[in-house]
C-alpha positions as YAML, in Angstrom:
chain: A
units: angstrom
residues:
- id: 1
  name: MET
  ca: [165.50, 167.29, 49.96]
- id: 2
  name: SER
  ca: [167.96, 168.25, 47.24]
- id: 3
  name: GLU
  ca: [165.25, 169.37, 44.84]
- id: 4
  name: PHE
  ca: [164.01, 171.77, 47.56]
- id: 5
  name: ARG
  ca: [167.35, 173.40, 48.38]
- id: 6
  name: LEU
  ca: [167.24, 175.15, 51.77]
- id: 7
  name: ARG
  ca: [168.40, 178.77, 51.54]
- id: 8
  name: LYS
  ca: [167.44, 180.10, 54.96]
- id: 9
  name: SER
  ca: [165.71, 179.18, 58.19]
- id: 10
  name: VAL
  ca: [164.32, 181.55, 60.80]
- id: 11
  name: ILE
  ca: [162.98, 180.92, 64.30]
- id: 12
  name: ILE
  ca: [160.52, 183.31, 65.96]
- id: 13
  name: ARG
  ca: [159.56, 182.91, 69.62]
- id: 14
  name: GLU
  ca: [157.18, 184.94, 71.72]
- id: 15
  name: THR
  ca: [156.01, 184.88, 75.32]
- id: 16
  name: THR
  ca: [152.80, 186.66, 76.34]
- id: 17
  name: HIS
  ca: [152.56, 187.59, 80.02]
- id: 18
  name: HIS
  ca: [149.21, 189.39, 79.83]
- id: 19
  name: ASP
  ca: [146.87, 190.92, 77.29]
- id: 20
  name: GLY
  ca: [145.61, 193.82, 79.36]
- id: 21
  name: GLY
  ca: [144.26, 191.67, 82.19]
- id: 22
  name: PRO
  ca: [145.92, 189.80, 85.04]
- id: 23
  name: GLU
  ca: [149.37, 188.19, 84.65]
- id: 24
  name: ALA
  ca: [149.20, 184.73, 83.07]
- id: 25
  name: ASP
  ca: [150.73, 181.98, 85.17]
- id: 26
  name: PRO
  ca: [152.38, 180.45, 83.28]
- id: 27
  name: PRO
  ca: [152.66, 182.86, 80.34]
- id: 28
  name: ARG
  ca: [151.66, 181.71, 76.85]
- id: 29
  name: GLU
  ca: [154.54, 180.59, 74.67]
- id: 30
  name: LYS
  ca: [154.47, 180.39, 70.88]
- id: 31
  name: ALA
  ca: [157.18, 179.72, 68.35]
- id: 32
  name: ALA
  ca: [157.43, 179.37, 64.61]
- id: 33
  name: VAL
  ca: [160.15, 178.06, 62.35]
- id: 34
  name: VAL
  ca: [160.35, 179.15, 58.73]
- id: 35
  name: ALA
  ca: [162.35, 177.56, 55.93]
- id: 36
  name: ILE
  ca: [162.85, 179.13, 52.53]
- id: 37
  name: VAL
  ca: [163.57, 176.58, 49.84]
- id: 38
  name: SER
  ca: [163.89, 176.52, 46.08]
- id: 39
  name: ASN
  ca: [160.74, 175.56, 44.18]
- id: 40
  name: PRO
  ca: [161.63, 172.92, 41.58]
- id: 41
  name: PHE
  ca: [158.25, 173.41, 39.89]
- id: 42
  name: ALA
  ca: [158.39, 177.20, 39.48]
- id: 43
  name: GLY
  ca: [157.64, 178.50, 36.02]
- id: 44
  name: ARG
  ca: [156.06, 175.33, 34.67]
- id: 45
  name: TYR
  ca: [153.00, 173.17, 35.11]
- id: 46
  name: VAL
  ca: [153.67, 169.68, 36.49]
- id: 47
  name: GLU
  ca: [150.70, 167.31, 36.60]
- id: 48
  name: GLU
  ca: [151.96, 164.88, 39.26]
- id: 49
  name: LEU
  ca: [153.22, 166.71, 42.34]
- id: 50
  name: GLN
  ca: [152.47, 164.25, 45.16]
- id: 51
  name: PRO
  ca: [155.74, 162.27, 44.95]
- id: 52
  name: ALA
  ca: [157.61, 165.46, 45.88]
- id: 53
  name: MET
  ca: [156.05, 165.34, 49.35]
- id: 54
  name: GLU
  ca: [158.42, 162.50, 50.17]
- id: 55
  name: SER
  ca: [161.39, 164.77, 49.43]
- id: 56
  name: LEU
  ca: [160.11, 167.32, 51.96]
- id: 57
  name: LYS
  ca: [159.72, 164.90, 54.89]
- id: 58
  name: PRO
  ca: [163.28, 165.41, 56.20]
- id: 59
  name: LEU
  ca: [162.67, 169.17, 56.20]
- id: 60
  name: GLY
  ca: [159.45, 168.68, 58.19]
- id: 61
  name: ARG
  ca: [161.26, 166.56, 60.77]
- id: 62
  name: MET
  ca: [164.18, 169.00, 61.03]
- id: 63
  name: MET
  ca: [161.87, 171.99, 61.47]
- id: 64
  name: THR
  ca: [159.82, 170.13, 64.08]
- id: 65
  name: GLU
  ca: [162.94, 169.48, 66.14]
- id: 66
  name: MET
  ca: [164.04, 173.12, 65.79]
- id: 67
  name: LEU
  ca: [160.63, 174.24, 67.02]
- id: 68
  name: ILE
  ca: [160.61, 171.94, 70.04]
- id: 69
  name: GLU
  ca: [164.09, 173.13, 70.96]
- id: 70
  name: ALA
  ca: [163.02, 176.79, 70.59]
- id: 71
  name: LEU
  ca: [160.20, 176.14, 73.06]
- id: 72
  name: GLY
  ca: [162.58, 174.52, 75.54]
- id: 73
  name: GLY
  ca: [161.33, 170.96, 75.10]
- id: 74
  name: ILE
  ca: [158.24, 168.98, 74.23]
- id: 75
  name: GLY
  ca: [156.50, 169.16, 77.61]
- id: 76
  name: GLY
  ca: [153.21, 171.03, 77.56]
- id: 77
  name: ILE
  ca: [153.12, 171.79, 73.83]
- id: 78
  name: ASP
  ca: [149.43, 171.56, 73.02]
- id: 79
  name: ALA
  ca: [148.81, 173.62, 69.88]
- id: 80
  name: TYR
  ca: [150.20, 173.55, 66.35]
- id: 81
  name: GLY
  ca: [149.77, 174.79, 62.81]
- id: 82
  name: LYS
  ca: [151.49, 175.04, 59.44]
- id: 83
  name: ALA
  ca: [151.64, 177.38, 56.47]
- id: 84
  name: ALA
  ca: [153.20, 177.84, 53.05]
- id: 85
  name: LEU
  ca: [153.89, 181.01, 51.09]
- id: 86
  name: VAL
  ca: [154.69, 180.39, 47.43]
- id: 87
  name: GLY
  ca: [156.85, 182.90, 45.60]
- id: 88
  name: GLU
  ca: [156.64, 184.20, 42.04]
- id: 89
  name: GLY
  ca: [156.52, 181.55, 39.34]
- id: 90
  name: GLY
  ca: [154.84, 179.05, 41.63]
- id: 91
  name: GLU
  ca: [151.24, 178.05, 42.14]
- id: 92
  name: ILE
  ca: [149.18, 177.54, 45.27]
- id: 93
  name: GLU
  ca: [149.34, 173.76, 44.79]
- id: 94
  name: HIS
  ca: [153.08, 173.92, 45.41]
- id: 95
  name: GLY
  ca: [152.25, 175.12, 48.92]
- id: 96
  name: ALA
  ca: [149.95, 172.13, 49.36]
- id: 97
  name: LEU
  ca: [153.05, 169.93, 49.16]
- id: 98
  name: TRP
  ca: [153.57, 170.86, 52.84]
- id: 99
  name: HIS
  ca: [150.45, 169.08, 54.14]
- id: 100
  name: VAL
  ca: [152.02, 165.69, 54.80]
- id: 101
  name: PRO
  ca: [155.68, 166.60, 55.47]
- id: 102
  name: GLY
  ca: [154.89, 169.47, 57.84]
- id: 103
  name: GLY
  ca: [151.76, 168.17, 59.50]
- id: 104
  name: TYR
  ca: [152.70, 164.56, 60.07]
- id: 105
  name: ALA
  ca: [156.19, 165.41, 61.35]
- id: 106
  name: MET
  ca: [154.65, 167.44, 64.19]
- id: 107
  name: ARG
  ca: [151.85, 164.96, 64.90]
- id: 108
  name: GLU
  ca: [154.24, 162.02, 65.16]
- id: 109
  name: ARG
  ca: [156.80, 163.87, 67.30]
- id: 110
  name: LEU
  ca: [154.13, 165.18, 69.69]
- id: 111
  name: GLY
  ca: [152.89, 161.66, 70.40]
- id: 112
  name: GLU
  ca: [150.41, 160.85, 67.66]
- id: 113
  name: ALA
  ca: [148.39, 164.03, 68.12]
- id: 114
  name: LEU
  ca: [144.81, 163.46, 66.96]
- id: 115
  name: ALA
  ca: [143.58, 166.78, 65.58]
- id: 116
  name: ILE
  ca: [144.13, 167.94, 62.04]
- id: 117
  name: VAL
  ca: [146.94, 170.47, 61.76]
- id: 118
  name: PRO
  ca: [145.42, 173.85, 60.82]
- id: 119
  name: SER
  ca: [146.90, 175.16, 57.60]
- id: 120
  name: ALA
  ca: [147.17, 178.29, 55.47]
- id: 121
  name: MET
  ca: [148.63, 178.80, 52.00]
- id: 122
  name: LYS
  ca: [148.96, 181.74, 49.71]
- id: 123
  name: LEU
  ca: [151.03, 183.28, 46.94]
- id: 124
  name: GLY
  ca: [153.28, 186.21, 47.81]
- id: 125
  name: GLY
  ca: [156.61, 187.84, 47.17]
- id: 126
  name: MET
  ca: [159.54, 188.95, 49.27]
- id: 127
  name: GLY
  ca: [158.50, 190.29, 52.65]
- id: 128
  name: ALA
  ca: [154.91, 189.06, 52.40]
- id: 129
  name: THR
  ca: [153.36, 187.93, 55.67]
- id: 130
  name: ILE
  ca: [151.40, 184.79, 56.37]
- id: 131
  name: ASP
  ca: [149.41, 183.86, 59.45]
- id: 132
  name: ILE
  ca: [149.99, 180.32, 60.68]
- id: 133
  name: PRO
  ca: [146.70, 179.17, 62.21]
- id: 134
  name: LEU
  ca: [146.95, 177.34, 65.53]
- id: 135
  name: GLY
  ca: [144.65, 174.74, 67.06]
- id: 136
  name: HIS
  ca: [144.79, 172.20, 69.89]
- id: 137
  name: ILE
  ca: [146.78, 169.06, 69.04]
- id: 138
  name: ASN
  ca: [144.11, 166.60, 70.18]
- id: 139
  name: ALA
  ca: [140.75, 168.27, 69.59]
- id: 140
  name: ALA
  ca: [139.85, 170.78, 66.89]
- id: 141
  name: TYR
  ca: [136.94, 172.22, 68.93]
- id: 142
  name: VAL
  ca: [139.00, 173.58, 71.85]
- id: 143
  name: ARG
  ca: [138.30, 177.29, 71.38]
- id: 144
  name: SER
  ca: [140.89, 178.49, 73.89]
- id: 145
  name: HIS
  ca: [143.65, 177.35, 71.53]
- id: 146
  name: PHE
  ca: [142.33, 179.01, 68.32]
- id: 147
  name: ASP
  ca: [145.06, 181.48, 67.47]
- id: 148
  name: ALA
  ca: [147.56, 182.45, 64.79]
- id: 149
  name: MET
  ca: [151.16, 183.48, 64.53]
- id: 150
  name: GLU
  ca: [152.24, 185.92, 61.83]
- id: 151
  name: VAL
  ca: [155.56, 185.27, 60.14]
- id: 152
  name: ARG
  ca: [157.56, 187.24, 57.61]
- id: 153
  name: VAL
  ca: [161.03, 187.06, 56.12]
- id: 154
  name: GLY
  ca: [162.29, 190.25, 54.50]
- id: 155
  name: ASP
  ca: [164.11, 188.59, 51.61]
- id: 156
  name: GLY
  ca: [161.81, 185.72, 50.90]
- id: 157
  name: PRO
  ca: [160.27, 184.01, 49.24]
- id: 158
  name: LYS
  ca: [162.10, 185.18, 46.15]
- id: 159
  name: ALA
  ca: [160.89, 184.20, 42.69]
- id: 160
  name: GLY
  ca: [161.25, 180.45, 42.39]
- id: 161
  name: GLU
  ca: [161.09, 179.82, 46.15]
- id: 162
  name: ILE
  ca: [158.63, 178.59, 48.75]
- id: 163
  name: LEU
  ca: [158.44, 179.60, 52.39]
- id: 164
  name: PHE
  ca: [157.35, 176.67, 54.55]
- id: 165
  name: ALA
  ca: [156.42, 177.32, 58.19]
- id: 166
  name: LEU
  ca: [155.49, 175.37, 61.31]
- id: 167
  name: ALA
  ca: [154.27, 176.75, 64.64]
- id: 168
  name: MET
  ca: [153.61, 175.34, 68.09]
- id: 169
  name: ALA
  ca: [152.31, 176.79, 71.33]
- id: 170
  name: ARG
  ca: [152.11, 175.90, 74.97]
- id: 171
  name: GLY
  ca: [148.85, 176.75, 76.72]
- id: 172
  name: PRO
  ca: [145.64, 178.54, 75.77]
- id: 173
  name: ARG
  ca: [145.37, 182.17, 74.65]
- id: 174
  name: VAL
  ca: [146.06, 184.50, 77.54]
- id: 175
  name: HIS
  ca: [142.70, 185.41, 79.10]
- id: 176
  name: ALA
  ca: [140.76, 182.89, 76.95]
- id: 177
  name: ARG
  ca: [137.13, 183.09, 78.03]
- id: 178
  name: MET
  ca: [134.95, 182.21, 75.04]
- id: 179
  name: GLY
  ca: [133.61, 178.95, 76.44]
- id: 180
  name: GLY
  ca: [133.22, 175.81, 74.39]
- id: 181
  name: LEU
  ca: [135.12, 172.58, 74.89]
- id: 182
  name: ALA
  ca: [137.89, 172.95, 77.47]
- id: 183
  name: ALA
  ca: [141.22, 171.17, 77.06]
- id: 184
  name: ASP
  ca: [140.52, 169.02, 80.13]
- id: 185
  name: GLN
  ca: [137.26, 167.81, 78.54]
- id: 186
  name: ILE
  ca: [138.88, 166.27, 75.45]
- id: 187
  name: SER
  ca: [137.69, 162.69, 74.93]
- id: 188
  name: LYS
  ca: [140.62, 161.72, 72.63]
- id: 189
  name: ARG
  ca: [138.66, 159.72, 70.08]
- id: 190
  name: ASP
  ca: [138.47, 161.43, 66.74]
- id: 191
  name: GLY
  ca: [140.51, 164.63, 66.93]
- id: 192
  name: LEU
  ca: [137.38, 166.77, 67.03]
- id: 193
  name: ARG
  ca: [136.19, 166.72, 70.65]
...
């Protein structure tokens, strides 16, 4: 991970007890972990980026463990997502480096989760926000788990940095009532339904 030097990490945790309706039992829990690292590709075009994904795998594993700890353990975690915010001098493709290291670290640790890890990427400077999309870990069509978690770090990403983020949640949105595939109807075949 030396080429992606870690400057700062931040953990954000929230618990939602209600959203204007009855009290949720249990409440919805969400957490995100953010890491701000140096971007070794900033300011120049590099044709072959994929090998750098290997360098980010330890960061993905570390952030996954931080996230599970922030949520008080692995039990019941059933939603996840990832995001990257690339600072000045970088390009959107530098954020795409997070697909394998961030996504697979969570999928493996959560027990070979089947669904694709929702993802967002954008370019932005210090204090920019990014929404980490969330979806069910085993079936992309479970509407009750479609959500997002906004993250922001006041002093990042600086020029020449990337903000990488992971998020997990326990339970559906509070008061979810939009129908569709329910979590207890997942067939666990293809990560879709």
